[in-house]
C-alpha positions as CSV (number, residue, x, y, z in Angstrom):
1,M,18.1,5.0,-16.1
2,T,14.4,6.1,-16.3
3,D,11.5,3.6,-16.1
4,T,7.8,4.1,-16.7
5,V,5.1,1.7,-15.8
6,A,1.4,2.1,-16.4
7,L,-0.6,1.2,-13.2
8,D,-3.2,-0.5,-15.3
9,D,-0.5,-2.9,-16.7
10,L,0.2,-4.2,-13.3
11,T,-2.4,-7.0,-13.2
12,E,-1.2,-9.5,-10.5
13,R,-3.7,-9.7,-7.7
14,P,-3.8,-8.8,-4.9
15,R,-0.4,-7.1,-5.3
16,E,2.4,-6.6,-7.8
17,V,5.7,-4.8,-7.4
18,A,6.0,-2.0,-10.0
19,F,9.8,-2.0,-10.2
20,P,11.2,-5.4,-9.0
21,G,14.6,-5.2,-7.3
22,S,14.4,-1.4,-7.0
23,E,14.1,0.9,-3.9
24,P,11.9,2.2,-2.6
25,K,9.7,-0.8,-3.0
26,T,6.6,0.3,-5.0
27,V,3.5,-2.0,-5.0
28,R,0.1,-1.8,-6.7
29,L,-2.5,-3.3,-4.3
30,S,-5.9,-4.3,-5.8
31,L,-8.6,-5.7,-3.6
32,D,-12.2,-6.6,-4.4
33,A,-14.9,-5.3,-2.1
34,G,-14.8,-7.2,1.2
35,D,-11.2,-8.5,0.6
36,E,-8.6,-7.7,3.3
37,V,-5.0,-8.4,3.9
38,P,-4.2,-10.0,7.3
39,A,-2.5,-7.8,9.9
40,H,1.2,-7.7,9.4
41,R,4.2,-5.4,9.9
42,H,7.1,-4.0,7.7
43,P,9.5,-3.1,10.6
44,E,12.4,-2.0,8.3
45,R,10.2,0.4,6.3
46,Q,8.3,3.6,6.3
47,I,4.9,3.2,4.4
48,V,2.9,5.6,2.2
49,I,-0.4,4.4,0.8
50,H,-2.1,6.4,-2.0
51,L,-5.6,5.3,-2.8
52,V,-6.2,5.5,-6.6
53,S,-9.8,4.2,-6.7
54,G,-12.4,2.7,-4.4
55,R,-12.7,3.0,-0.6
56,L,-10.2,1.4,1.7
57,D,-10.2,1.0,5.5
58,V,-6.6,0.7,6.6
59,R,-6.3,-0.4,10.2
60,V,-3.0,0.7,11.7
61,D,-2.5,-0.8,15.2
62,G,-6.3,-1.4,15.2
63,E,-7.2,2.2,14.4
64,S,-9.4,2.7,11.4
65,N,-8.2,5.0,8.6
66,V,-10.8,5.2,5.8
67,L,-9.3,6.4,2.5
68,E,-11.1,7.9,-0.4
69,P,-9.5,8.3,-3.9
70,G,-6.6,10.7,-3.8
71,D,-6.0,10.3,0.0
72,L,-2.5,9.5,1.3
73,L,-1.8,7.6,4.5
74,R,1.7,7.6,6.0
75,F,2.9,5.4,8.9
76,D,5.8,3.6,10.5
77,G,6.1,0.0,9.2
78,K,6.8,-1.1,12.8
79,R,3.0,-0.6,13.4
80,E,0.6,-3.4,12.5
81,V,-1.4,-2.8,9.3
82,S,-4.4,-4.5,7.8
83,P,-6.2,-3.0,4.7
84,K,-9.8,-3.9,3.9
85,A,-11.6,-2.9,0.8
86,E,-15.0,-1.4,1.4
87,E,-15.4,-1.1,-2.4
88,D,-13.3,-2.6,-5.2
89,S,-10.1,-0.6,-4.6
90,T,-6.7,0.0,-6.1
91,A,-3.9,1.7,-4.2
92,L,-0.2,2.4,-4.7
93,L,2.1,1.6,-1.8
94,V,5.6,2.9,-1.3
95,L,7.7,1.0,1.2
96,A,10.8,3.1,1.8
97,P,13.8,1.7,3.7
98,R,14.1,3.1,7.2
99,S,17.1,5.4,7.5
100,D,19.7,4.4,10.1
101,D,18.9,7.5,12.3
102,E,15.3,6.4,12.9
C-alpha cells in the first residue's frame, strides 16, 4: 500500500499525525512565533526534525539548536526536548521506534 499526504493538508495545530496508526510516527508541527512545546521526552523513539519553514530553536537537554529551513536535527528520544518558534514555523518530525539493540 502506498499513501501520499500533502503537508499543507495537515491543518491541526500545533501538531497532526500524517499517517495515523503507522510507523514510524510522522508528525507535522506548526508553531506561531513565540509558541513553544513544554520540555518532554519520547524514550522509546529516535527523533528526526526537518524544518520546512520559519526558524525553530529546539532545546535538547537544555542545549539550543537553531534550525533554518532545510535543516535536519536528529537525537535520542531519551533526551528532553522543547521546540520554540522564533518565527512562524512548520516542521516534519519522524519518531522512529527504538530498535531492541539500542
